[in-house]
C-alpha positions in Angstrom: 15.7 -122.8 49.2 12.7 -122.8 51.2 13.1 -119.1 52.0 12.8 -118.3 47.9 9.9 -121.1 47.7 8.5 -118.9 50.0 9.0 -115.8 48.5 7.3 -117.4 45.3 4.0 -118.1 47.1 3.9 -114.8 49.0 3.7 -113.1 45.1 1.4 -116.1 44.2 -1.3 -114.4 46.5 -0.7 -110.7 46.3 1.0 -111.4 50.1 4.4 -109.5 49.3 2.7 -106.6 47.8 0.4 -106.2 50.9 3.6 -106.5 53.0 5.4 -103.8 51.2 2.4 -101.4 51.5 2.0 -102.4 55.3 5.9 -101.4 55.9 5.0 -97.7 53.8 2.4 -96.9 55.9 3.7 -97.8 59.4 7.4 -96.8 59.1 8.8 -94.8 55.5 5.2 -92.7 55.9 6.5 -90.6 58.8 9.8 -90.0 57.3 9.3 -89.8 53.7 9.6 -86.3 53.5 12.8 -86.2 55.5 14.8 -88.4 53.7 13.5 -87.7 50.1 12.2 -91.5 49.8 9.9 -92.3 46.7 8.0 -95.7 47.0 6.9 -97.3 44.1 4.1 -99.6 44.4 4.7 -102.7 42.2 1.6 -105.1 42.0 1.4 -109.0 41.1 -1.4 -110.3 39.0 -3.2 -112.6 40.3 -4.7 -115.9 38.6 -8.3 -115.0 39.9 -8.3 -111.7 38.9 -9.9 -110.3 36.7 -8.3 -108.6 33.4 -6.7 -105.0 34.0 -8.2 -102.5 32.3 -5.8 -102.1 28.9 -5.4 -98.5 27.9 -4.1 -97.0 24.1 -1.4 -95.1 23.4 -3.3 -91.9 23.7 -5.3 -92.6 26.9 -1.4 -93.2 28.4 -2.4 -89.4 30.7 -5.2 -91.0 32.1 -3.6 -94.4 33.1 -1.5 -92.3 34.6 -4.0 -90.2 36.8 -6.3 -93.3 37.9 -2.9 -94.7 39.6 -2.3 -92.0 41.1 -6.0 -91.3 42.6 -5.8 -95.4 43.3 -2.8 -95.2 45.6 -4.1 -92.0 47.1 -7.5 -93.7 48.3 -5.1 -96.6 49.5 -2.8 -94.5 51.6 -6.1 -92.7 53.1 -7.6 -96.4 53.9 -4.6 -97.3 55.5 -3.2 -94.7 57.6 -4.4 -91.5 59.7 -3.2 -89.1 56.9 -6.1 -87.3 55.4 -5.8 -87.3 51.8 -9.3 -85.9 51.1 -8.2 -82.9 49.3 -5.6 -84.7 47.2 -7.5 -87.4 46.2 -10.4 -85.0 44.9 -7.8 -82.8 43.0 -6.3 -85.7 41.2 -9.9 -86.8 40.5 -10.7 -83.0 39.2 -7.7 -83.4 37.1 -8.5 -86.8 35.2 -12.0 -85.7 34.5 -10.6 -82.7 33.0 -8.2 -84.8 30.9 -10.1 -87.5 29.9 -13.1 -85.0 28.4 -10.0 -82.9 26.5 -8.9 -86.4 25.0 -12.3 -87.8 24.1 -13.9 -84.8 23.0 -11.1 -84.4 20.3 -10.5 -87.5 19.1 -8.8 -87.9 15.8 -10.6 -90.3 13.0 -7.8 -93.0 13.9 -8.1 -93.0 17.5 -11.7 -93.9 17.0 -10.6 -96.7 15.0 -8.7 -97.9 17.8 -11.3 -97.3 20.4 -13.5 -99.7 18.3 -10.9 -102.4 18.8 -10.5 -101.8 21.9 -9.9 -105.1 23.9 -12.3 -104.1 26.9 -15.2 -102.8 24.4 -18.0 -105.2 25.2 -18.8 -107.6 21.9 -22.0 -109.4 20.3 -22.5 -112.0 23.1 -22.0 -109.1 25.9 -24.9 -107.0 24.4 -27.4 -110.1 23.6 -26.6 -111.3 27.3 -27.1 -107.8 28.8 -30.2 -107.1 26.8 -31.8 -110.5 26.5 -31.3 -112.0 29.8 -32.1 -115.7 30.2 -34.6 -115.4 27.1 -31.9 -115.6 24.3 -31.8 -118.9 22.3 -28.7 -119.6 20.2 -29.4 -121.2 16.9 -27.0 -122.8 14.8 -25.7 -124.1 11.7 -26.3 -123.0 8.0 -28.2 -126.4 7.1 -25.7 -126.8 4.4 -22.2 -127.0 5.6 -21.5 -126.4 9.2 -21.9 -123.9 12.1 -19.4 -120.5 11.8 -18.6 -119.7 15.0 -18.0 -116.0 13.8 -21.3 -115.5 13.4 -24.1 -115.9 15.9 -28.2 -115.6 16.3 -30.9 -116.9 18.1 -34.0 -115.5 19.4 -34.5 -113.3 22.4 -36.9 -110.6 24.1 -35.8 -107.1 24.5 -38.3 -105.0 26.6 -40.7 -108.0 26.0 -40.6 -107.7 22.4 -39.1 -110.7 20.6 -36.4 -110.3 18.4 -34.3 -112.8 16.0 -30.7 -111.5 16.8 -27.6 -112.0 14.3 -24.5 -110.5 14.7 -20.2 -111.4 14.8 -18.3 -112.0 17.6 -15.2 -112.0 18.3 -13.0 -113.5 21.0 -11.3 -112.2 24.3 -8.1 -114.3 24.0 -5.9 -115.8 21.9 -8.5 -119.2 22.2 -11.6 -117.6 22.0 -10.1 -115.5 18.8 -8.9 -118.7 17.0 -12.3 -120.0 17.6 -14.3 -117.0 16.9 -12.1 -116.8 13.6 -11.5 -113.3 14.6 -14.8 -111.7 14.0 -14.6 -112.8 10.5 -17.4 -114.7 9.1 -17.1 -117.5 6.3 -19.7 -118.2 3.7 -21.8 -120.5 6.0 -21.7 -117.9 8.5 -23.6 -115.7 6.1 -26.1 -118.6 5.2 -26.7 -118.8 8.5 -27.5 -115.5 9.3 -30.1 -115.4 6.2 -31.4 -118.3 7.2 -32.2 -117.1 10.8 -33.5 -113.8 8.8 -35.6 -115.8 6.9 -36.9 -118.1 9.6 -38.0 -114.2 11.2 -39.8 -112.9 8.2 -42.0 -116.4 8.3 -42.8 -116.0 12.4 -43.2 -112.1 11.8 -40.5 -111.4 14.0 -38.5 -108.2 13.7 -34.7 -108.5 12.8 -31.7 -107.2 14.9 -27.8 -107.3 13.1 -25.1 -106.4 15.3 -22.1 -105.5 13.3 -18.6 -106.0 14.9 -16.0 -107.7 12.0 -12.8 -106.6 10.5 -14.6 -108.1 7.4 -15.4 -111.2 5.8 -12.7 -114.1 6.0 -10.4 -113.6 3.0 -9.1 -117.2 3.1 -9.0 -119.3 -0.2 -11.5 -121.9 1.3 -14.3 -119.4 1.8 -13.5 -118.0 -1.8 -14.2 -121.7 -3.0 -17.3 -121.9 -1.0 -18.7 -118.5 -2.5 -18.2 -115.9 0.0 -19.0 -113.1 -2.5 -22.1 -114.8 -3.6 -23.0 -115.1 0.2 -22.8 -111.9 0.9 -24.4 -110.5 -2.3 -27.2 -113.2 -1.6 -27.6 -111.4 1.9 -28.2 -107.9 0.6 -30.5 -108.9 -1.9 -32.8 -111.1 0.3 -32.5 -108.1 3.5 -33.6 -105.4 1.1 -36.6 -107.0 0.6 -37.5 -108.8 3.8 -40.6 -108.7 5.0 -40.5 -107.6 8.5 -38.6 -104.5 10.6 -34.5 -104.7 10.4 -32.7 -102.8 13.0 -28.7 -102.5 12.7 -26.1 -101.4 14.6 -22.6 -100.8 14.3 -21.0 -101.4 17.6 -17.4 -102.2 16.2 -15.8 -102.4 12.8 -17.8 -102.2 10.2 -15.6 -103.1 7.6 -16.2 -103.9 3.9 -18.9 -106.5 2.6 -18.2 -108.2 5.9 -20.4 -105.8 7.7 -22.9 -105.4 5.2 -23.8 -108.8 4.5 -25.5 -108.3 7.9 -26.1 -104.2 7.5 -28.9 -103.7 5.4 -31.6 -102.0 7.9 -34.6 -99.6 7.9 -33.1 -98.2 10.8 -29.3 -98.1 11.0 -27.5 -96.8 14.1 -23.6 -96.5 15.0 -22.3 -96.4 18.7 -20.2 -93.2 18.6 -17.1 -94.7 18.8 -17.2 -97.1 16.2 -16.3 -97.2 12.6 -17.9 -97.8 8.6 -16.4 -98.3 5.6 -15.8 -100.1 2.4 -11.8 -100.9 3.7 -9.8 -100.4 7.2 -7.4 -97.7 7.1 -4.1 -100.0 6.9 -5.8 -101.6 3.9 -6.2 -98.3 2.5 -2.8 -97.0 3.4 -0.8 -100.3 2.1 -3.1 -100.0 -1.5 -2.3 -96.0 -1.3 1.2 -95.4 -0.2 2.4 -99.2 0.3 3.0 -98.6 3.6 0.8 -98.9 6.7 2.7 -95.5 8.2 -0.2 -93.6 6.7 -3.0 -95.0 8.3 -4.1 -92.1 10.1 -4.2 -89.9 6.8 -6.5 -93.1 5.3 -8.7 -92.7 8.6 -9.5 -89.2 7.9 -9.5 -89.5 4.4 -12.2 -92.3 4.6 -14.7 -90.1 6.2 -15.8 -93.4 8.4 -16.4 -92.3 11.8 -20.2 -92.2 12.9 -20.2 -88.5 12.8 -19.0 -88.3 9.0 -21.6 -91.2 8.1 -24.5 -89.6 9.8 -23.2 -86.6 7.9 -23.6 -88.2 4.8 -27.0 -89.7 5.8 -25.8 -93.2 5.4 -26.7 -94.5 9.1 -29.9 -92.6 10.7 -28.5 -91.6 14.0 -25.2 -91.9 16.6 -25.3 -93.9 19.5 -24.0 -91.9 22.6 -21.0 -93.8 24.9 -19.8 -93.3 28.1 -16.9 -90.7 28.5 -13.9 -92.8 27.4 -15.9 -95.1 25.2 -18.3 -98.1 25.9 -16.2 -100.1 28.1 -15.8 -97.8 30.8 -19.4 -98.0 31.6 -21.0 -101.0 29.9 -24.7 -100.9 32.0 -25.0 -97.4 30.2 -24.1 -98.6 27.0 -26.3 -101.4 27.4 -29.4 -99.1 28.5 -28.6 -96.5 25.5 -29.0 -99.3 23.1 -31.8 -101.0 24.2 -33.6 -97.1 23.8 -32.3 -97.1 20.7 -33.8 -100.3 19.4 -37.3 -100.0 21.3 -37.5 -96.4 19.4 -36.7 -97.6 15.9 -38.7 -100.5 16.7 -42.1 -98.7 17.4 -41.4 -96.3 14.5 -41.4 -99.4 12.0 -43.8 -101.4 13.5 -47.2 -100.3 12.2 -45.6 -99.6 8.8 -47.4 -102.5 6.2 -45.1 -105.0 4.7 -45.4 -103.3 1.4 -44.3 -99.4 3.0 -41.7 -101.2 4.7 -39.8 -102.6 1.9 -40.7 -99.5 0.1 -39.4 -97.4 2.3 -36.6 -99.4 2.6 -35.7 -99.5 -1.1 -36.1 -95.6 -1.5 -33.7 -95.2 1.6 -30.9 -97.1 -0.1 -31.4 -96.2 -3.7 -30.9 -92.4 -2.6 -27.1 -93.2 -1.0 -24.8 -92.0 -3.4 -26.6 -88.9 -4.9 -24.8 -85.6 -5.1 -24.8 -82.3 -6.3 -22.3 -80.6 -8.5 
């Protein structure tokens, strides 16, 4: 019994993993080839450790190579064996595999990347861009504070912005708290209240869109979900301050449009923007979610498709592998686009700003036969 308790404690503190590795290094390393022994490392998760990187189905070849590289580096550190050539070879193959996969992503794979659990969310961008200058504001002054919609004042490169965006959760508890990023009517009314406050004080508005859609529950409809979104679109079109909108994750349906009207609309490279999700489109057309890949291709919802159709102004490039692979680079690039967009708009008169915005959206949907 005492022995079993000792083993449990060793597993808890990763001691067993360490001892297994020492055993392999000191004893088996010299005889592995002779006895044709294959060693499989088993890692036990420490409660205090950070969440490990999660991989999508099409990223499994990358996962295998990264694990091989990690083991190779550990062996090199803990033994006298020179593994530098092997590590370089694995790293080269890893980079080639990444480029091969991420440069040829399908529409559905980009949808999957936009939902990646390790991807930065709205508050991550706000914290990185504004630091300690962000002051969150709460409530719609009518019903309650919607936790799925966050907003407040913050400075980016010395310029004040009223920042509004949808916030998802990181785990089961916070996802429920944030309602999975699906705002209720009070969320959109809070957003409009903050934008009107920005207009009053001449502060530009920055919106960060990341939502699977507005909350479709009965209580949301009873409180006027459709009216709240329509009111936001109506008021944003004629807002007297510059509006910069960035799709940082999912941009689904009216839930995205409720804070998506902007003088400059940018999309991160691995995001999507559409009237409906691929799964919902598939279930309507084919009565099944099995055709979601086909629906994603048909919807033309990727950033490149949206840029080609002139529905967004520009695409913000992401690091190879997605925004979650190199958050700092992503944050820096987003700040550059925000600053560039604001510099293009800051000297326009109020009349010209509104006229250009209305003209921009009036031209959408035009086509030649």
